C-alpha positions as a Markdown table, in Angstrom:
| # | Residue | x | y | z |
|---|---|---|---|---|
| 1 | Unk | 0.0 | 0.0 | 0.0 |
| 2 | Unk | 2.8 | 2.4 | 0.9 |
| 3 | Unk | 4.6 | 1.7 | -2.4 |
| 4 | Unk | 1.5 | 2.2 | -4.4 |
| 5 | Unk | 0.8 | 5.5 | -2.6 |
| 6 | Unk | 4.2 | 6.7 | -3.4 |
| 7 | Unk | 3.7 | 5.9 | -7.1 |
| 8 | Unk | 0.2 | 7.5 | -7.2 |
| 9 | Unk | 1.4 | 10.7 | -5.3 |
| 10 | Unk | 4.8 | 11.2 | -6.9 |
| 11 | Unk | 3.5 | 13.9 | -9.3 |
| 12 | Unk | 1.0 | 15.5 | -7.0 |
| 13 | Unk | 1.6 | 19.2 | -6.3 |
| 14 | Unk | -0.4 | 19.5 | -3.1 |
| 15 | Unk | -2.6 | 17.5 | -0.9 |
| 16 | Unk | -6.2 | 18.4 | 0.1 |
| 17 | Unk | -5.0 | 20.9 | 2.8 |
| 18 | Unk | -3.1 | 23.0 | 0.2 |
| 19 | Unk | 0.3 | 22.3 | 1.6 |
| 20 | Unk | 3.0 | 20.9 | -0.7 |
| 21 | Unk | 5.6 | 20.0 | 2.0 |
| 22 | Unk | 3.5 | 18.6 | 4.9 |
| 23 | Unk | 4.9 | 21.1 | 7.5 |
| 24 | Unk | 1.6 | 22.7 | 8.4 |
| 25 | Unk | -0.5 | 21.1 | 11.2 |
| 26 | Unk | -3.2 | 20.2 | 8.7 |
| 27 | Unk | -0.8 | 18.4 | 6.3 |
| 28 | Unk | 1.8 | 17.0 | 8.7 |
| 29 | Unk | 0.3 | 13.6 | 8.7 |
| 30 | Unk | 0.0 | 13.5 | 4.9 |
| 31 | Unk | 3.5 | 14.8 | 4.5 |
| 32 | Unk | 4.8 | 12.1 | 6.8 |
| 33 | Unk | 2.9 | 9.3 | 5.1 |
| 34 | Unk | 4.1 | 10.4 | 1.7 |
| 35 | Unk | 7.7 | 10.6 | 2.9 |
| 36 | Unk | 7.5 | 7.1 | 4.4 |
| 37 | Unk | 6.0 | 5.7 | 1.2 |
| 38 | Unk | 8.7 | 7.3 | -1.0 |
| 39 | Unk | 11.4 | 5.9 | 1.3 |
| 40 | Unk | 10.0 | 2.4 | 1.3 |
| 41 | Unk | 9.7 | 2.5 | -2.5 |
| 42 | Unk | 13.3 | 3.7 | -2.8 |
| 43 | Unk | 14.6 | 1.1 | -0.3 |
| 44 | Unk | 12.9 | -1.8 | -2.1 |
| 45 | Unk | 14.1 | -0.6 | -5.5 |
| 46 | Unk | 17.7 | -0.5 | -4.2 |
| 47 | Unk | 17.3 | -3.9 | -2.7 |
| 48 | Unk | 16.2 | -5.2 | -6.1 |
| 49 | Unk | 19.3 | -3.6 | -7.7 |
| 50 | Unk | 17.4 | -0.9 | -9.5 |
| 51 | Unk | 18.2 | 2.9 | -9.6 |
| 52 | Unk | 22.0 | 2.6 | -9.4 |
| 53 | Unk | 23.9 | 5.2 | -11.5 |
| 54 | Unk | 26.3 | 3.7 | -14.0 |
| 55 | Unk | 29.2 | 5.5 | -12.4 |
| 56 | Unk | 29.1 | 3.4 | -9.3 |
| 57 | Unk | 27.4 | 0.2 | -10.6 |
| 58 | Unk | 30.7 | -1.4 | -11.4 |
| 59 | Unk | 32.0 | -1.2 | -7.8 |
| 60 | Unk | 30.4 | -3.1 | -4.9 |
| 61 | Unk | 31.8 | -0.8 | -2.3 |
| 62 | Unk | 31.0 | 2.4 | -4.2 |
| 63 | Unk | 27.4 | 1.3 | -5.0 |
| 64 | Unk | 26.9 | 0.3 | -1.4 |
| 65 | Unk | 28.2 | 3.6 | -0.1 |
| 66 | Unk | 26.0 | 5.5 | -2.6 |
| 67 | Unk | 22.9 | 3.6 | -1.7 |
| 68 | Unk | 23.6 | 4.1 | 2.0 |
| 69 | Unk | 23.9 | 7.9 | 1.5 |
| 70 | Unk | 20.7 | 8.1 | -0.6 |
| 71 | Unk | 18.8 | 6.1 | 2.0 |
| 72 | Unk | 20.2 | 8.2 | 4.8 |
| 73 | Unk | 19.0 | 11.4 | 3.2 |
| 74 | Unk | 15.6 | 10.0 | 2.6 |
| 75 | Unk | 15.4 | 8.6 | 6.2 |
| 76 | Unk | 16.3 | 12.1 | 7.6 |
| 77 | Unk | 13.4 | 13.6 | 5.6 |
| 78 | Unk | 11.1 | 10.9 | 7.0 |
| 79 | Unk | 12.3 | 11.6 | 10.5 |
| 80 | Unk | 11.7 | 15.4 | 10.1 |
| 81 | Unk | 8.2 | 14.7 | 8.8 |
| 82 | Unk | 7.6 | 12.3 | 11.7 |
| 83 | Unk | 8.7 | 15.0 | 14.2 |
| 84 | Unk | 6.4 | 17.5 | 12.5 |
| 85 | Unk | 3.5 | 15.1 | 12.7 |
| 86 | Unk | 4.2 | 14.4 | 16.3 |
| 87 | Unk | 4.2 | 18.1 | 17.3 |
| 88 | Unk | 1.0 | 18.7 | 15.4 |
| 89 | Unk | -0.6 | 15.6 | 17.0 |
| 90 | Unk | 0.4 | 16.8 | 20.5 |
| 91 | Unk | -1.0 | 20.2 | 19.7 |
| 92 | Unk | -4.4 | 18.6 | 18.8 |
| 93 | Unk | -4.4 | 16.1 | 21.6 |
| 94 | Unk | -5.4 | 18.6 | 24.4 |
| 95 | Unk | -8.8 | 19.0 | 22.8 |
| 96 | Unk | -9.3 | 15.2 | 22.8 |
| 97 | Unk | -8.3 | 15.0 | 26.4 |
| 98 | Unk | -10.8 | 17.8 | 27.4 |
| 99 | Unk | -13.6 | 16.0 | 25.4 |
| 100 | Unk | -12.7 | 12.7 | 27.1 |
| 101 | Unk | -12.8 | 14.2 | 30.6 |
| 102 | Unk | -16.2 | 15.9 | 30.1 |
| 103 | Unk | -17.6 | 12.8 | 28.5 |
| 104 | Unk | -16.7 | 10.9 | 31.6 |
| 105 | Unk | -18.6 | 13.5 | 33.7 |
| 106 | Unk | -21.6 | 13.1 | 31.4 |
| 107 | Unk | -21.4 | 9.3 | 31.8 |
| 108 | Unk | -21.2 | 9.7 | 35.6 |
| 109 | Unk | -24.3 | 11.9 | 35.5 |
| 110 | Unk | -26.2 | 9.3 | 33.4 |
| 111 | Unk | -25.1 | 6.5 | 35.8 |
| 112 | Unk | -26.3 | 8.4 | 38.8 |
| 113 | Unk | -29.6 | 9.3 | 37.2 |
| 114 | Unk | -30.3 | 5.7 | 36.3 |
| 115 | Unk | -29.4 | 4.4 | 39.7 |
| 116 | Unk | -31.5 | 7.1 | 41.3 |
| 117 | Unk | -34.7 | 5.7 | 39.8 |
| 118 | Unk | -36.6 | 4.2 | 42.6 |
| 119 | Unk | -34.0 | 5.1 | 45.3 |
| 120 | Unk | -34.3 | 8.9 | 44.7 |
| 121 | Unk | -31.6 | 11.5 | 44.4 |
| 122 | Unk | -29.3 | 11.9 | 47.4 |
| 123 | Unk | -26.8 | 14.4 | 48.7 |
| 124 | Unk | -24.0 | 11.8 | 48.0 |
| 125 | Unk | -24.9 | 11.8 | 44.3 |
| 126 | Unk | -24.8 | 15.6 | 44.2 |
| 127 | Unk | -21.4 | 15.6 | 46.0 |
| 128 | Unk | -20.1 | 13.0 | 43.6 |
| 129 | Unk | -21.2 | 15.0 | 40.5 |
| 130 | Unk | -19.8 | 18.3 | 41.9 |
| 131 | Unk | -16.5 | 16.6 | 42.7 |
| 132 | Unk | -16.4 | 15.3 | 39.1 |
| 133 | Unk | -17.0 | 18.7 | 37.7 |
| 134 | Unk | -14.3 | 20.2 | 39.9 |
| 135 | Unk | -11.8 | 17.5 | 38.8 |
| 136 | Unk | -12.8 | 18.0 | 35.1 |
| 137 | Unk | -12.4 | 21.7 | 35.4 |
| 138 | Unk | -8.9 | 21.4 | 36.9 |
| 139 | Unk | -7.9 | 19.0 | 34.1 |
| 140 | Unk | -9.4 | 21.3 | 31.5 |
| 141 | Unk | -7.3 | 24.2 | 32.8 |
| 142 | Unk | -4.2 | 22.1 | 32.9 |
| 143 | Unk | -4.9 | 21.0 | 29.4 |
| 144 | Unk | -5.0 | 24.6 | 28.2 |
| 145 | Unk | -1.8 | 25.6 | 29.9 |
| 146 | Unk | -0.1 | 22.4 | 28.5 |
| 147 | Unk | -1.8 | 22.4 | 25.1 |
| 148 | Unk | 1.4 | 22.3 | 23.2 |
| 149 | Unk | 2.5 | 19.1 | 25.1 |
| 150 | Unk | -0.6 | 17.0 | 25.0 |
| 151 | Unk | -2.9 | 18.7 | 27.4 |
| 152 | Unk | -3.7 | 16.7 | 30.5 |
| 153 | Unk | -1.4 | 14.0 | 29.4 |
| 154 | Unk | 1.7 | 16.2 | 29.6 |
| 155 | Unk | 2.7 | 15.1 | 33.1 |
| 156 | Unk | 2.7 | 11.4 | 32.1 |
| 157 | Unk | 4.8 | 11.9 | 29.0 |
| 158 | Unk | 8.4 | 10.9 | 29.8 |
| 159 | Unk | 11.6 | 12.6 | 28.6 |
| 160 | Unk | 11.9 | 10.1 | 25.8 |
| 161 | Unk | 8.5 | 11.3 | 24.4 |
| 162 | Unk | 6.7 | 8.2 | 25.4 |
| 163 | Unk | 3.8 | 7.6 | 27.8 |
| 164 | Unk | 5.3 | 6.6 | 31.2 |
| 165 | Unk | 3.6 | 3.6 | 32.8 |
| 166 | Unk | 4.7 | 4.5 | 36.3 |
| 167 | Unk | 3.5 | 8.1 | 36.0 |
| 168 | Unk | 0.2 | 7.1 | 34.4 |
| 169 | Unk | -0.6 | 4.7 | 37.2 |
| 170 | Unk | 0.4 | 7.2 | 39.9 |
| 171 | Unk | -1.6 | 9.9 | 38.2 |
| 172 | Unk | -4.7 | 7.6 | 38.1 |
| 173 | Unk | -4.4 | 6.9 | 41.8 |
| 174 | Unk | -3.8 | 10.6 | 42.6 |
| 175 | Unk | -6.9 | 11.7 | 40.7 |
| 176 | Unk | -9.0 | 9.0 | 42.3 |
| 177 | Unk | -8.0 | 9.9 | 45.8 |
| 178 | Unk | -8.5 | 13.6 | 45.1 |
| 179 | Unk | -11.9 | 12.8 | 43.8 |
| 180 | Unk | -12.8 | 10.8 | 46.9 |
| 181 | Unk | -11.7 | 13.6 | 49.2 |
| 182 | Unk | -13.8 | 16.1 | 47.2 |
| 183 | Unk | -16.8 | 13.9 | 47.5 |
| 184 | Unk | -16.4 | 13.8 | 51.3 |
| 185 | Unk | -15.8 | 17.6 | 51.3 |
| 186 | Unk | -19.0 | 18.1 | 49.4 |
| 187 | Unk | -21.0 | 16.0 | 51.7 |
| 188 | Unk | -19.5 | 17.7 | 54.7 |
| 189 | Unk | -20.4 | 21.1 | 53.3 |
| 190 | Unk | -24.0 | 20.0 | 52.8 |
| 191 | Unk | -24.3 | 18.3 | 56.2 |
| 192 | Unk | -26.5 | 20.2 | 58.7 |
| 193 | Unk | -26.5 | 17.6 | 61.5 |
| 194 | Unk | -23.6 | 17.6 | 64.0 |
| 195 | Unk | -23.6 | 13.8 | 64.2 |
| 196 | Unk | -23.5 | 13.5 | 60.4 |
| 197 | Unk | -20.5 | 15.9 | 60.2 |
| 198 | Unk | -18.7 | 13.9 | 62.9 |
| 199 | Unk | -19.3 | 10.7 | 60.9 |
| 200 | Unk | -18.0 | 12.2 | 57.8 |
| 201 | Unk | -14.8 | 13.4 | 59.5 |
| 202 | Unk | -14.3 | 10.0 | 61.0 |
| 203 | Unk | -14.4 | 8.6 | 57.4 |
| 204 | Unk | -11.1 | 10.3 | 56.9 |
| 205 | Unk | -9.4 | 8.4 | 59.7 |
| 206 | Unk | -6.2 | 6.6 | 58.7 |
| 207 | Unk | -7.6 | 3.3 | 60.1 |
| 208 | Unk | -10.2 | 3.2 | 57.4 |
| 209 | Unk | -8.2 | 4.4 | 54.5 |
| 210 | Unk | -4.8 | 3.0 | 55.3 |
| 211 | Unk | -4.9 | 0.6 | 52.3 |
| 212 | Unk | -5.6 | 3.3 | 49.8 |
| 213 | Unk | -3.1 | 5.7 | 51.4 |
| 214 | Unk | -0.4 | 3.0 | 51.4 |
| 215 | Unk | -1.0 | 2.2 | 47.7 |
| 216 | Unk | -1.0 | 5.9 | 46.8 |
| 217 | Unk | 2.4 | 6.4 | 48.6 |
| 218 | Unk | 3.9 | 3.4 | 46.9 |
| 219 | Unk | 2.9 | 4.1 | 43.3 |
| 220 | Unk | 3.9 | 7.8 | 43.7 |
| 221 | Unk | 7.3 | 6.7 | 45.1 |
| 222 | Unk | 7.7 | 4.1 | 42.3 |
| 223 | Unk | 7.1 | 6.9 | 39.7 |
| 224 | Unk | 9.8 | 9.1 | 41.2 |
| 225 | Unk | 12.2 | 6.2 | 41.8 |
| 226 | Unk | 11.8 | 4.8 | 38.2 |
| 227 | Unk | 12.6 | 8.2 | 36.7 |
| 228 | Unk | 15.8 | 8.4 | 38.9 |
| 229 | Unk | 16.8 | 4.8 | 38.0 |
| 230 | Unk | 16.3 | 5.3 | 34.3 |
| 231 | Unk | 18.2 | 8.6 | 34.3 |
| 232 | Unk | 21.2 | 7.2 | 36.2 |
| 233 | Unk | 21.3 | 4.1 | 34.0 |
| 234 | Unk | 21.3 | 6.2 | 30.9 |
| 235 | Unk | 24.0 | 8.5 | 32.1 |
| 236 | Unk | 26.0 | 5.5 | 33.2 |
| 237 | Unk | 25.6 | 4.0 | 29.7 |
| 238 | Unk | 23.9 | 0.9 | 31.1 |
| 239 | Unk | 20.7 | 1.7 | 29.4 |
| 240 | Unk | 20.1 | 2.9 | 25.8 |
| 241 | Unk | 17.2 | 5.3 | 25.3 |
| 242 | Unk | 16.1 | 6.7 | 21.9 |
| 243 | Unk | 13.4 | 9.3 | 21.8 |
| 244 | Unk | 10.1 | 8.5 | 20.0 |
| 245 | Unk | 8.5 | 10.8 | 17.5 |
| 246 | Unk | 5.3 | 11.0 | 19.6 |
| 247 | Unk | 3.7 | 9.2 | 22.5 |
| 248 | Unk | 1.3 | 6.3 | 21.9 |
| 249 | Unk | -1.3 | 4.6 | 24.1 |
| 250 | Unk | 0.6 | 1.3 | 23.5 |
| 251 | Unk | 3.6 | 2.8 | 25.4 |
| 252 | Unk | 1.9 | 1.9 | 28.6 |
| 253 | Unk | 2.1 | -1.8 | 27.8 |
| 254 | Unk | 5.2 | -2.2 | 25.7 |
| 255 | Unk | 8.9 | -1.5 | 25.7 |
| 256 | Unk | 10.7 | 1.1 | 23.6 |
| 257 | Unk | 10.7 | -1.3 | 20.6 |
| 258 | Unk | 7.0 | -1.8 | 20.7 |
| 259 | Unk | 7.1 | -5.3 | 22.1 |
| 260 | Unk | 4.8 | -6.3 | 25.0 |
| 261 | Unk | 6.5 | -5.9 | 28.3 |
| 262 | Unk | 5.3 | -8.3 | 31.1 |
| 263 | Unk | 6.3 | -5.9 | 33.9 |
| 264 | Unk | 4.4 | -3.0 | 32.4 |
| 265 | Unk | 1.3 | -5.1 | 31.5 |
| 266 | Unk | 0.9 | -6.7 | 34.9 |
| 267 | Unk | 1.4 | -3.3 | 36.6 |
| 268 | Unk | -1.3 | -1.6 | 34.5 |
| 269 | Unk | -3.8 | -4.5 | 34.8 |
| 270 | Unk | -3.5 | -5.0 | 38.5 |
| 271 | Unk | -3.7 | -1.2 | 39.1 |
| 272 | Unk | -6.7 | -0.9 | 36.9 |
| 273 | Unk | -8.5 | -3.7 | 38.7 |
| 274 | Unk | -7.7 | -2.3 | 42.1 |
| 275 | Unk | -8.9 | 1.2 | 41.0 |
| 276 | Unk | -12.2 | -0.3 | 39.8 |
| 277 | Unk | -12.6 | -2.1 | 43.2 |
| 278 | Unk | -11.9 | 1.1 | 45.1 |
| 279 | Unk | -14.4 | 3.1 | 42.9 |
| 280 | Unk | -17.1 | 0.5 | 43.7 |
| 281 | Unk | -16.3 | 0.8 | 47.4 |
| 282 | Unk | -16.6 | 4.6 | 47.2 |
| 283 | Unk | -19.9 | 4.4 | 45.4 |
| 284 | Unk | -21.2 | 2.0 | 48.1 |
| 285 | Unk | -19.8 | 4.0 | 51.0 |
| 286 | Unk | -19.5 | 7.7 | 50.0 |
| 287 | Unk | -19.1 | 8.7 | 53.6 |
| 288 | Unk | -15.5 | 7.5 | 54.0 |
| 289 | Unk | -12.3 | 6.9 | 52.1 |
| 290 | Unk | -12.5 | 3.6 | 50.2 |
| 291 | Unk | -11.3 | 0.9 | 52.6 |
| 292 | Unk | -9.1 | -1.1 | 50.2 |
| 293 | Unk | -8.6 | -4.5 | 51.8 |
| 294 | Unk | -5.0 | -5.3 | 52.8 |
| 295 | Unk | -5.0 | -8.4 | 50.6 |
| 296 | Unk | -5.6 | -6.3 | 47.5 |
| 297 | Unk | -3.3 | -3.6 | 48.7 |
| 298 | Unk | -0.5 | -6.1 | 49.1 |
| 299 | Unk | -1.2 | -7.4 | 45.5 |
| 300 | Unk | -0.7 | -3.9 | 44.2 |
| 301 | Unk | 2.5 | -3.5 | 46.2 |
| 302 | Unk | 3.9 | -6.8 | 44.8 |
| 303 | Unk | 3.0 | -5.6 | 41.3 |
| 304 | Unk | 4.7 | -2.3 | 41.8 |
| 305 | Unk | 7.9 | -4.0 | 43.1 |
| 306 | Unk | 7.8 | -6.3 | 40.1 |
| 307 | Unk | 7.6 | -3.3 | 37.8 |
| 308 | Unk | 10.5 | -1.6 | 39.6 |
| 309 | Unk | 12.6 | -4.8 | 39.3 |
| 310 | Unk | 11.8 | -5.0 | 35.6 |
| 311 | Unk | 13.2 | -1.4 | 35.2 |
| 312 | Unk | 16.4 | -2.4 | 37.0 |
| 313 | Unk | 16.8 | -5.5 | 34.8 |
| 314 | Unk | 16.2 | -4.1 | 31.4 |
| 315 | Unk | 18.8 | -2.8 | 29.1 |
| 316 | Unk | 22.6 | -3.3 | 29.2 |
| 317 | Unk | 25.6 | -1.9 | 27.4 |
| 318 | Unk | 26.3 | -3.0 | 23.9 |
| 319 | Unk | 29.3 | -5.3 | 23.6 |
| 320 | Unk | 31.7 | -6.4 | 20.8 |
| 321 | Unk | 32.5 | -10.1 | 21.1 |
| 322 | Unk | 34.6 | -10.6 | 18.0 |
| 323 | Unk | 35.8 | -8.9 | 14.8 |
| 324 | Unk | 36.6 | -10.9 | 11.7 |
| 325 | Unk | 37.4 | -10.3 | 8.0 |
| 326 | Unk | 34.2 | -10.4 | 5.9 |
| 327 | Unk | 34.7 | -13.0 | 3.2 |
| 328 | Unk | 32.6 | -13.3 | 0.1 |
| 329 | Unk | 32.2 | -16.5 | -1.9 |
| 330 | Unk | 35.3 | -17.3 | -3.8 |
| 331 | Unk | 37.6 | -15.1 | -1.8 |
| 332 | Unk | 40.8 | -16.5 | -0.4 |
| 333 | Unk | 41.5 | -16.5 | 3.3 |
| 334 | Unk | 43.7 | -13.6 | 4.3 |
| 335 | Unk | 44.5 | -11.2 | 7.1 |
| 336 | Unk | 42.7 | -7.9 | 7.5 |
| 337 | Unk | 44.0 | -5.2 | 5.1 |
| 338 | Unk | 42.9 | -1.6 | 4.4 |
| 339 | Unk | 40.0 | -1.7 | 2.0 |
| 340 | Unk | 38.7 | -5.0 | 3.3 |
| 341 | Unk | 35.3 | -5.3 | 5.0 |
| 342 | Unk | 35.2 | -6.4 | 8.6 |
| 343 | Unk | 32.3 | -8.0 | 10.4 |
| 344 | Unk | 31.8 | -7.0 | 14.0 |
| 345 | Unk | 29.8 | -9.5 | 16.1 |
| 346 | Unk | 28.3 | -8.8 | 19.5 |
| 347 | Unk | 25.0 | -7.8 | 21.1 |
| 348 | Unk | 23.0 | -4.7 | 21.7 |
| 349 | Unk | 24.1 | -2.8 | 18.6 |
| 350 | Unk | 20.6 | -1.5 | 17.8 |
| 351 | Unk | 18.8 | 0.0 | 20.8 |
| 352 | Unk | 15.1 | -0.6 | 21.3 |
| 353 | Unk | 13.1 | 1.9 | 19.2 |
| 354 | Unk | 16.1 | 2.5 | 16.9 |
| 355 | Unk | 15.1 | 0.2 | 14.0 |
| 356 | Unk | 14.4 | 3.1 | 11.7 |
| 357 | Unk | 16.8 | 4.0 | 9.0 |
| 358 | Unk | 17.4 | 7.5 | 10.4 |
| 359 | Unk | 18.6 | 5.9 | 13.7 |
| 360 | Unk | 20.6 | 3.1 | 12.0 |
| 361 | Unk | 22.5 | 5.7 | 9.9 |
| 362 | Unk | 23.8 | 7.3 | 13.1 |
| 363 | Unk | 25.9 | 4.3 | 14.1 |
| 364 | Unk | 29.6 | 4.9 | 13.8 |
| 365 | Unk | 32.6 | 2.5 | 14.1 |
| 366 | Unk | 35.9 | 3.8 | 15.3 |
| 367 | Unk | 38.8 | 2.0 | 13.7 |
| 368 | Unk | 41.9 | 3.5 | 15.3 |
| 369 | Unk | 41.5 | 7.2 | 14.9 |
| 370 | Unk | 39.1 | 7.0 | 11.9 |
| 371 | Unk | 35.3 | 7.2 | 12.3 |
| 372 | Unk | 33.5 | 5.0 | 9.8 |
| 373 | Unk | 29.7 | 5.4 | 9.4 |
| 374 | Unk | 28.0 | 2.0 | 9.2 |
| 375 | Unk | 26.5 | 1.6 | 5.7 |
| 376 | Unk | 22.8 | 0.7 | 5.3 |
| 377 | Unk | 22.4 | -2.4 | 3.1 |
| 378 | Unk | 18.7 | -2.7 | 2.1 |
| 379 | Unk | 16.8 | -5.9 | 1.6 |
| 380 | Unk | 13.1 | -6.3 | 0.8 |
| 381 | Unk | 11.3 | -5.2 | 3.9 |
| 382 | Unk | 14.2 | -4.0 | 5.9 |
| 383 | Unk | 18.0 | -3.9 | 6.2 |
| 384 | Unk | 20.6 | -6.7 | 6.4 |
| 385 | Unk | 23.2 | -4.3 | 7.8 |
| 386 | Unk | 23.4 | -3.2 | 10.5 |
| 387 | Unk | 21.6 | -5.6 | 12.9 |
| 388 | Unk | 21.5 | -6.0 | 16.6 |
| 389 | Unk | 24.2 | -8.7 | 16.7 |
| 390 | Unk | 26.4 | -8.0 | 13.6 |
| 391 | Unk | 27.4 | -5.3 | 11.2 |
| 392 | Unk | 29.9 | -4.9 | 8.4 |
| 393 | Unk | 32.1 | -1.8 | 7.7 |
| 394 | Unk | 35.0 | -1.2 | 5.4 |
| 395 | Unk | 38.5 | -0.5 | 6.7 |
| 396 | Unk | 39.5 | 2.9 | 5.2 |
| 397 | Unk | 42.8 | 3.5 | 3.7 |
| 398 | Unk | 43.5 | 6.1 | 6.4 |
| 399 | Unk | 43.8 | 3.4 | 9.0 |
| 400 | Unk | 47.5 | 2.9 | 9.8 |
| 401 | Unk | 48.7 | -0.8 | 9.5 |
| 402 | Unk | 49.4 | -2.4 | 12.9 |
| 403 | Unk | 47.4 | -3.1 | 15.9 |
| 404 | Unk | 44.3 | -0.9 | 16.1 |
| 405 | Unk | 41.2 | -0.8 | 18.4 |
| 406 | Unk | 37.7 | -1.1 | 17.1 |
| 407 | Unk | 34.8 | 0.5 | 19.0 |
| 408 | Unk | 31.1 | 1.0 | 18.1 |
| 409 | Unk | 29.0 | 4.1 | 19.0 |
| 410 | Unk | 25.3 | 3.2 | 18.8 |
| 411 | Unk | 22.4 | 5.4 | 17.8 |
| 412 | Unk | 21.8 | 6.2 | 21.4 |
| 413 | Unk | 25.3 | 7.5 | 21.8 |
| 414 | Unk | 26.5 | 4.6 | 23.9 |
| 415 | Unk | 30.0 | 3.2 | 23.3 |
| 416 | Unk | 30.9 | -0.4 | 23.3 |
| 417 | Unk | 34.1 | -2.0 | 24.7 |
| 418 | Unk | 37.3 | -1.7 | 22.6 |
| 419 | Unk | 38.4 | -4.7 | 20.6 |
| 420 | Unk | 41.9 | -4.9 | 19.1 |
| 421 | Unk | 42.6 | -6.2 | 15.6 |
| 422 | Unk | 45.7 | -6.4 | 13.4 |
| 423 | Unk | 45.7 | -4.5 | 10.1 |
| 424 | Unk | 48.4 | -5.5 | 7.6 |
| 425 | Unk | 49.7 | -3.7 | 4.5 |
């Protein structure tokens, strides 16, 4: 579909929004999709051996370098279009967050109206509705002030431009506890009887809400601690982080590469179930903080600790295990000489989320004092070089014969260990 779109839109002067470059907010998505389609078409043509100029077609190394440079330039255009789309998407997101918040208020009103049939309208229902309006108004104001960064979702977007699971869970518990306190405050303001006011105040006793308070403290502490842990591991080059073009809802359940992460999934699921249970308890007993049972609170604590342990365990530094001379079919065995290709084998060369061509093209191999950019070798549907466990680069003529050190710098800026090789004349 993407290749066909590129063929159909190659001669188009402008899209429906009137923009020819895709930089305006209206055409950012169209510009990004068109750039992606053109890149995929060019990559597949190069993979099939098409589009090479005659001046470089006779040389394998020259054609590979030319193809890599062409794909790198196209990938940079795709990345620029992706960032423009991400900024435009964030600028529009605040309206969706506001609509979602007020839609939740309307749903609460409908639920209260339906449950009031037969039982009658009560002061607790009024307090719950007013508390919801207060929370929605606060979130609307926050969305306006942070409208360029996703509205109400701005606090849960991490430094890598992805939705943070720990912050999202903590924010959900903070909003719920704040809503519960507002419900009690509304009921206390409407209470006229002295005994009723005393009963409402006793509903805030720690003995009744210790489970909710404990869970709130733990999830907020986990959110702060995870940010600290990730930051220190990135600075210590023990974790590779590549920023995303824009946050996605799937970030709450996946790792940076888009694969499902067990630690994140179990944390979100258990927290959501516990929040639902606490909401039902609040609906049944609106005169006190939800008395979350200790058994369920311990389950949430275990889930939070599992999530934290997963953050400690993920990642690791890239490592070079071996460097060998790349040999094609028919070549004789020989030592490494300038002009030869070397194959670097190891692990962790491609950080999670850096599978795009614009990220792969930033990888650099230091051979002695010479920096060599890793060439992109296209195949149908992707790239055969570089990969997460192996990559191939040429040894430039500027490398002095003798014993030299080889080191890789990944797209995240993390350096591998140094590996010594012998280069002969």
